[in-house]
N, C-alpha and C positions, 0 to 999 in steps of 0.2 A: 298260183294257188299252192298252199302248203296244207297238208292234212296230217294231223298227228293224233295217235291213239295212246293214251296213258297205259303203261304196263301194269297198272294196279287200279283198283276201284276206290274212289273218294267217297267220303260220307256226304250225304245230301246237303249239309250246311257248310261244306268245306270252302276254303279260300285257296285258290291256286295262284302262286306267284309266276309271272311270265316276264322275262326280260327280252327286249328286242333291241339289238344294237345297230345303229346306223353305220354303214360302211363309209369310210373317208372318201371324199371326192364324188359321192353320188348325190343326186338331187333328193329332195324330200318326197319319198315315195308314199303313196296312199296305202293304208292298211285297214282292213275290215276284220274284226275279231268275231267269229261265230263259234258258239259252243252248242252242240246238239241242235243245230238249225236255228238258233236264236242269235240275232246280232247284238253283241254286248257293247262294242265300241267301234268307232270309225275315226281315223285321224291321219294326218300327214306326219311322217317321222322325220323331223329335222334334227333330232339329237337322240341319244340313247334314252330308252323309256322302260320303266318297270311298272307293270300293271299287277293289281291284285284282283283276280277274277272271282267274283262270288258265284259259285255254282249252285 
């Protein structure tokens, strides 16, 4: 589990880019992206991935 708090406030209609990099030699780990208690995405990371989270 990783928890991150932004050091600034976003506008209610903001899009937040998030890049997750797969580490070489690791299996495809499962990720669940939650924002403010709401599940936005769930996936297995088999390659680097960039998400644009609509907040």
